[in-house]
N, C-alpha and C positions, 0 to 999 in steps of 0.2 A: 504494500500500500504506500502511496505517495500522497501527502497532503500539500496543497498549494494555497497560499494566502497572498492576495493582491493588496497593494497599498499605493498611495500617491495620486489617486483621483481627486477631483474637485471641480470648482467653478473657475473658468478662465475666460478672458476676453479673446475675441477673434484676433489671430496673429500672435497669440501668446504661446507658451510652452509648458509642458508637463513631463515629468519622468515617472512612469509607473514601475513598480517593483513587484516581483513575484518570488516569495520565499518558499522553498521546497523543504519538506521534512518527511521522515519515514525511512524508506529503504533507499537512502541517498548514496549508499555504497555502490549502487548500480549506476550505469551511465544512461542518460536519457536525453531525448530531444525536447525542446521547449518552444512554445509559440504563444501568440496572442490572437484572440478573436474579439469581436464586439457585436453587440446586439442593441439596436434601437427599438423603441416601442412599436409594435405592429410589424416588425421586420424580422427576417431570418437572421440567425447568427452568421456573421461573415468573417472570413479570414482577414487578418491584418499583417502578421509577420511570423516567421519561424526561424529557428537557428539550430544547427546541429551541435553535437557535444563539444567539438573542438573550437567551434565558433568561426570556422573558415567557410561556411556555407550558409547563406541566408536567403530568405524569400520574402518579398513584400507584395502586398496588394497594390495594384496600380493607383488606387485612390490615395495611398499614403507614401508611395515611393518618392524619394527625394526630400521628404519632410520628416520621416521617422527613421530611427535606428534601433534595431534590436541587438542586445548584447547579453553576455552572461558572465558570471564570476563563479566558477565551479567550486572554488575554495569556500565560498559563502553559500553555495547551493541557491543562488539567486539569479533570476533573469530580469532584464530591464527593457523598457520600451520608452525611448526618448522621442517625444513628439513636439515638433516645432511648427510654426506657421499654422496653428490650429484654425479650423473652420467650423462654423455651426454644424455642418454635415458630419463632423467627427463626434458629435454628441451621442453617447451610447454607454451601456454598461460594458466594460472591458474585462474579458476573462483570460486568465492564464491557463495554458494547457500543457500537458506533458505526456510522453510515451517512452517506454524503454527502447534503447537503441543508440547507436553512435552515428548513423547515417540514414539517409532517406530510404524508405521502403515503398511507400505509395505516394499519393498526392497530399502534400502537407496542407493544401488549401481546403481539404475536406475535413469537416469536424469529426467525421467517423474514423479518421486516422488517429485520433487522440484518445487516450485512455483515462486521463486524470484531468480534473477541472477545479479551478478555484471558485470562490463564491461570487467573484466579480467586484469591480470598483467603478463607481459612477464618474464619468467625465462629461461635464457640461460646458459647452462653448457658447458664449453669448455674442450676439452680433453688435 
């Protein structure tokens, strides 16, 4: 079992920045991939970004590419999502996700590829 806890969400004006954190606990002696998804009211949960164990392979949704950076600190069992130039369209609950492994097996943009989820943290961007 792996437990994930997100933090860092909040209210920010358009054009501002936030850094989300995802702390993992449990069977952290194993290696795992990590990612971020988001879900706005009335919409499906959508992919934001993903990173492999070593951190040398990342994926971003087109909607956030160039504005966001996913990273991880394995010594701290923590993943991060730095978001800059935030837009009102970025408003959503952001979820951290994880799955065992060191490299990609399927499509990381699919929520069904991920086995563990955090409770979510709210990000609200005002215009």
